[in-house]
Structures are given as structure tokens and as C-alpha cells.
ChimeraX commands (.cxc) that place a marker at each C-alpha (Angstrom):
marker #1 position 84.42,-104.65,284.57 radius 0.5
marker #1 position 83.49,-105.69,287.79 radius 0.5
marker #1 position 85.34,-107.80,290.20 radius 0.5
marker #1 position 83.31,-110.72,289.77 radius 0.5
marker #1 position 84.05,-110.10,286.08 radius 0.5
marker #1 position 87.70,-110.18,286.86 radius 0.5
marker #1 position 87.54,-113.35,289.02 radius 0.5
marker #1 position 85.40,-114.88,285.82 radius 0.5
marker #1 position 88.02,-113.66,283.49 radius 0.5
marker #1 position 90.27,-115.67,285.47 radius 0.5
marker #1 position 88.83,-118.53,286.05 radius 0.5
marker #1 position 88.17,-119.23,282.20 radius 0.5
marker #1 position 91.53,-119.14,281.65 radius 0.5
marker #1 position 93.06,-121.24,284.15 radius 0.5
marker #1 position 90.90,-123.64,283.25 radius 0.5
marker #1 position 92.48,-123.75,279.93 radius 0.5
marker #1 position 95.83,-123.57,281.06 radius 0.5
marker #1 position 95.40,-126.64,283.24 radius 0.5
marker #1 position 94.87,-128.35,279.98 radius 0.5
marker #1 position 98.07,-126.65,278.06 radius 0.5
marker #1 position 100.00,-127.66,281.84 radius 0.5
marker #1 position 99.44,-131.40,281.83 radius 0.5
marker #1 position 99.84,-131.35,277.99 radius 0.5
marker #1 position 102.99,-129.99,278.44 radius 0.5
marker #1 position 103.63,-132.38,281.85 radius 0.5
marker #1 position 102.65,-135.37,279.48 radius 0.5
marker #1 position 105.56,-134.26,276.71 radius 0.5
marker #1 position 107.93,-133.38,279.50 radius 0.5
marker #1 position 107.52,-137.18,280.76 radius 0.5
marker #1 position 107.95,-138.51,277.23 radius 0.5
marker #1 position 111.14,-136.64,276.96 radius 0.5
marker #1 position 112.44,-138.11,280.50 radius 0.5
marker #1 position 111.36,-141.73,278.52 radius 0.5
marker #1 position 113.40,-140.71,275.64 radius 0.5
marker #1 position 116.30,-139.50,277.30 radius 0.5
marker #1 position 116.06,-142.73,279.84 radius 0.5
marker #1 position 116.48,-144.86,277.10 radius 0.5
marker #1 position 119.24,-143.16,275.30 radius 0.5
marker #1 position 120.99,-143.51,278.70 radius 0.5
marker #1 position 120.00,-147.53,279.07 radius 0.5
marker #1 position 121.36,-148.40,275.79 radius 0.5
marker #1 position 124.35,-146.47,275.72 radius 0.5
marker #1 position 124.85,-147.17,271.66 radius 0.5
marker #1 position 122.50,-144.25,270.54 radius 0.5
marker #1 position 123.75,-142.16,267.54 radius 0.5
marker #1 position 125.02,-138.41,267.74 radius 0.5
marker #1 position 121.61,-137.76,265.45 radius 0.5
marker #1 position 118.98,-139.65,267.66 radius 0.5
marker #1 position 120.85,-137.82,270.55 radius 0.5
marker #1 position 120.51,-134.46,268.90 radius 0.5
marker #1 position 116.94,-134.71,268.05 radius 0.5
marker #1 position 115.67,-135.90,271.40 radius 0.5
marker #1 position 117.41,-132.71,272.66 radius 0.5
marker #1 position 115.49,-130.45,270.65 radius 0.5
marker #1 position 112.49,-132.17,271.45 radius 0.5
marker #1 position 113.14,-131.46,275.02 radius 0.5
marker #1 position 115.03,-127.88,274.40 radius 0.5
marker #1 position 111.15,-127.63,272.66 radius 0.5
marker #1 position 109.09,-128.76,275.36 radius 0.5
marker #1 position 110.60,-126.84,277.91 radius 0.5
marker #1 position 110.45,-123.45,275.46 radius 0.5
marker #1 position 106.69,-124.12,275.51 radius 0.5
marker #1 position 106.12,-124.80,279.38 radius 0.5
marker #1 position 108.66,-121.57,279.92 radius 0.5
marker #1 position 105.94,-119.23,277.63 radius 0.5
marker #1 position 102.78,-120.88,279.26 radius 0.5
marker #1 position 104.52,-120.00,283.17 radius 0.5
marker #1 position 105.47,-116.54,281.53 radius 0.5
marker #1 position 101.77,-115.58,280.20 radius 0.5
marker #1 position 100.17,-117.22,283.40 radius 0.5
marker #1 position 102.19,-115.11,285.23 radius 0.5
marker #1 position 101.59,-112.49,282.87 radius 0.5
marker #1 position 97.95,-112.93,283.27 radius 0.5
marker #1 position 98.30,-112.98,287.10 radius 0.5
marker #1 position 99.30,-109.54,287.01 radius 0.5
marker #1 position 96.87,-107.89,284.03 radius 0.5
marker #1 position 93.75,-109.62,286.36 radius 0.5
marker #1 position 95.61,-107.44,289.37 radius 0.5
marker #1 position 95.73,-104.23,287.45 radius 0.5
marker #1 position 91.68,-104.85,286.00 radius 0.5
marker #1 position 90.86,-105.71,289.67 radius 0.5
marker #1 position 92.65,-102.66,290.80 radius 0.5
marker #1 position 90.85,-100.40,288.49 radius 0.5
marker #1 position 87.47,-101.96,289.55 radius 0.5
marker #1 position 88.58,-101.30,293.12 radius 0.5
marker #1 position 88.74,-97.78,292.44 radius 0.5
marker #1 position 84.78,-97.17,291.29 radius 0.5
marker #1 position 83.47,-99.43,294.53 radius 0.5
marker #1 position 85.78,-101.41,296.93 radius 0.5
marker #1 position 87.24,-104.43,296.45 radius 0.5
marker #1 position 86.87,-107.43,298.81 radius 0.5
marker #1 position 89.60,-108.92,300.99 radius 0.5
marker #1 position 90.95,-111.09,298.60 radius 0.5
marker #1 position 90.61,-109.34,295.85 radius 0.5
marker #1 position 92.94,-107.31,297.44 radius 0.5
marker #1 position 95.19,-109.67,298.59 radius 0.5
marker #1 position 95.51,-110.78,294.81 radius 0.5
marker #1 position 96.30,-107.06,293.97 radius 0.5
marker #1 position 98.78,-106.48,296.63 radius 0.5
marker #1 position 100.53,-110.22,295.52 radius 0.5
marker #1 position 100.38,-110.00,291.88 radius 0.5
marker #1 position 101.14,-106.46,291.22 radius 0.5
marker #1 position 104.74,-106.06,290.03 radius 0.5
marker #1 position 104.96,-110.16,289.90 radius 0.5
marker #1 position 107.79,-111.22,287.66 radius 0.5
marker #1 position 107.40,-112.68,284.52 radius 0.5
marker #1 position 108.98,-115.60,285.44 radius 0.5
marker #1 position 110.23,-116.10,289.41 radius 0.5
marker #1 position 113.39,-117.76,291.15 radius 0.5
marker #1 position 111.39,-121.02,292.04 radius 0.5
marker #1 position 109.95,-121.26,288.58 radius 0.5
marker #1 position 113.32,-120.85,287.02 radius 0.5
marker #1 position 114.94,-123.58,289.33 radius 0.5
marker #1 position 112.12,-126.10,287.99 radius 0.5
marker #1 position 112.43,-125.24,284.60 radius 0.5
marker #1 position 116.21,-125.39,284.79 radius 0.5
marker #1 position 116.03,-128.35,286.36 radius 0.5
marker #1 position 114.07,-130.71,284.22 radius 0.5
marker #1 position 116.13,-129.51,280.98 radius 0.5
marker #1 position 119.28,-130.25,282.98 radius 0.5
marker #1 position 117.86,-133.46,284.24 radius 0.5
marker #1 position 116.82,-134.83,280.35 radius 0.5
marker #1 position 120.55,-133.19,278.49 radius 0.5
marker #1 position 122.57,-134.16,281.26 radius 0.5
marker #1 position 120.59,-137.91,281.10 radius 0.5
marker #1 position 121.05,-137.74,277.27 radius 0.5
marker #1 position 124.55,-136.86,276.84 radius 0.5
marker #1 position 126.75,-138.14,280.06 radius 0.5
marker #1 position 128.10,-142.01,280.10 radius 0.5
marker #1 position 126.51,-143.97,282.16 radius 0.5
marker #1 position 128.12,-145.28,285.30 radius 0.5
marker #1 position 129.59,-148.52,285.23 radius 0.5
marker link #1:1,2 radius 0.2
marker link #1:2,3 radius 0.2
marker link #1:3,4 radius 0.2
marker link #1:4,5 radius 0.2
marker link #1:5,6 radius 0.2
marker link #1:6,7 radius 0.2
marker link #1:7,8 radius 0.2
marker link #1:8,9 radius 0.2
marker link #1:9,10 radius 0.2
marker link #1:10,11 radius 0.2
marker link #1:11,12 radius 0.2
marker link #1:12,13 radius 0.2
marker link #1:13,14 radius 0.2
marker link #1:14,15 radius 0.2
marker link #1:15,16 radius 0.2
marker link #1:16,17 radius 0.2
marker link #1:17,18 radius 0.2
marker link #1:18,19 radius 0.2
marker link #1:19,20 radius 0.2
marker link #1:20,21 radius 0.2
marker link #1:21,22 radius 0.2
marker link #1:22,23 radius 0.2
marker link #1:23,24 radius 0.2
marker link #1:24,25 radius 0.2
marker link #1:25,26 radius 0.2
marker link #1:26,27 radius 0.2
marker link #1:27,28 radius 0.2
marker link #1:28,29 radius 0.2
marker link #1:29,30 radius 0.2
marker link #1:30,31 radius 0.2
marker link #1:31,32 radius 0.2
marker link #1:32,33 radius 0.2
marker link #1:33,34 radius 0.2
marker link #1:34,35 radius 0.2
marker link #1:35,36 radius 0.2
marker link #1:36,37 radius 0.2
marker link #1:37,38 radius 0.2
marker link #1:38,39 radius 0.2
marker link #1:39,40 radius 0.2
marker link #1:40,41 radius 0.2
marker link #1:41,42 radius 0.2
marker link #1:42,43 radius 0.2
marker link #1:43,44 radius 0.2
marker link #1:44,45 radius 0.2
marker link #1:45,46 radius 0.2
marker link #1:46,47 radius 0.2
marker link #1:47,48 radius 0.2
marker link #1:48,49 radius 0.2
marker link #1:49,50 radius 0.2
marker link #1:50,51 radius 0.2
marker link #1:51,52 radius 0.2
marker link #1:52,53 radius 0.2
marker link #1:53,54 radius 0.2
marker link #1:54,55 radius 0.2
marker link #1:55,56 radius 0.2
marker link #1:56,57 radius 0.2
marker link #1:57,58 radius 0.2
marker link #1:58,59 radius 0.2
marker link #1:59,60 radius 0.2
marker link #1:60,61 radius 0.2
marker link #1:61,62 radius 0.2
marker link #1:62,63 radius 0.2
marker link #1:63,64 radius 0.2
marker link #1:64,65 radius 0.2
marker link #1:65,66 radius 0.2
marker link #1:66,67 radius 0.2
marker link #1:67,68 radius 0.2
marker link #1:68,69 radius 0.2
marker link #1:69,70 radius 0.2
marker link #1:70,71 radius 0.2
marker link #1:71,72 radius 0.2
marker link #1:72,73 radius 0.2
marker link #1:73,74 radius 0.2
marker link #1:74,75 radius 0.2
marker link #1:75,76 radius 0.2
marker link #1:76,77 radius 0.2
marker link #1:77,78 radius 0.2
marker link #1:78,79 radius 0.2
marker link #1:79,80 radius 0.2
marker link #1:80,81 radius 0.2
marker link #1:81,82 radius 0.2
marker link #1:82,83 radius 0.2
marker link #1:83,84 radius 0.2
marker link #1:84,85 radius 0.2
marker link #1:85,86 radius 0.2
marker link #1:86,87 radius 0.2
marker link #1:87,88 radius 0.2
marker link #1:88,89 radius 0.2
marker link #1:89,90 radius 0.2
marker link #1:90,91 radius 0.2
marker link #1:91,92 radius 0.2
marker link #1:92,93 radius 0.2
marker link #1:93,94 radius 0.2
marker link #1:94,95 radius 0.2
marker link #1:95,96 radius 0.2
marker link #1:96,97 radius 0.2
marker link #1:97,98 radius 0.2
marker link #1:98,99 radius 0.2
marker link #1:99,100 radius 0.2
marker link #1:100,101 radius 0.2
marker link #1:101,102 radius 0.2
marker link #1:102,103 radius 0.2
marker link #1:103,104 radius 0.2
marker link #1:104,105 radius 0.2
marker link #1:105,106 radius 0.2
marker link #1:106,107 radius 0.2
marker link #1:107,108 radius 0.2
marker link #1:108,109 radius 0.2
marker link #1:109,110 radius 0.2
marker link #1:110,111 radius 0.2
marker link #1:111,112 radius 0.2
marker link #1:112,113 radius 0.2
marker link #1:113,114 radius 0.2
marker link #1:114,115 radius 0.2
marker link #1:115,116 radius 0.2
marker link #1:116,117 radius 0.2
marker link #1:117,118 radius 0.2
marker link #1:118,119 radius 0.2
marker link #1:119,120 radius 0.2
marker link #1:120,121 radius 0.2
marker link #1:121,122 radius 0.2
marker link #1:122,123 radius 0.2
marker link #1:123,124 radius 0.2
marker link #1:124,125 radius 0.2
marker link #1:125,126 radius 0.2
marker link #1:126,127 radius 0.2
marker link #1:127,128 radius 0.2
marker link #1:128,129 radius 0.2
marker link #1:129,130 radius 0.2
marker link #1:130,131 radius 0.2
marker link #1:131,132 radius 0.2
view
């Protein structure tokens, strides 16, 4: 595969990835709506709180898998670009991409903080008593 083929693969994946990301953002927003309603009403049955918690945990799981898949794809594209560069030279942009994403972790600390903050806010809002 050529460098251009690798860029095309990345572009094709990122288009689909954007749709999934948007869907998960809507699902996270819905989770916040549900947890906000629990917090505002205060008198919600335990089963309702448990179901909302399961919903929020599954959505954050889906979001984590999407994040991990995206990071893995960046590593795969970097490896593909590196192979393409062995047969011919790489552009400066491609070489920067290879340098940045070779050995990239499946989830980096900023992504962990982002995902953890979402689920913590949702679960705390579900299970903590509202302040008077």
C-alpha cells in the first residue's frame, strides 16, 4: 500500500468514527438527563437508580471501546505508513504521524480522565442525596 492509500483508510475510518462518537455523546447526554431527573426528584425507587446506573456504565463502556479502537487504528496506520516509507520516502506529515503514534497507548491519561469524569458525575448524581 502507498502512503496515499493509508491516508484514505484513515479518512474513511474517521468519517464513520465521527458518527459513532456523536451517537455516544447523545447517549451520554441522555444519561445526564436521567441522572438529573433522579437528583431533582429525590424519591426514585432503587430499581430505577440501578437501571440508570447500568445504562450509564454501558454507554461509557461503548465510548471507551470506541476510544481504544481509534487509538489502535492510529497505531496501525502509523505502522502501515512506516512500511510504505520503506519502499519509498514518506512525506513530512506522514513521518510526524508515525513518530507520534508509534507505540501510542490504547487509552491515554487525558482520555481516561475524560471518561472517568463523565461516569463519576453520572453515578454521583444518581446515588448522592441532593444538598438542602
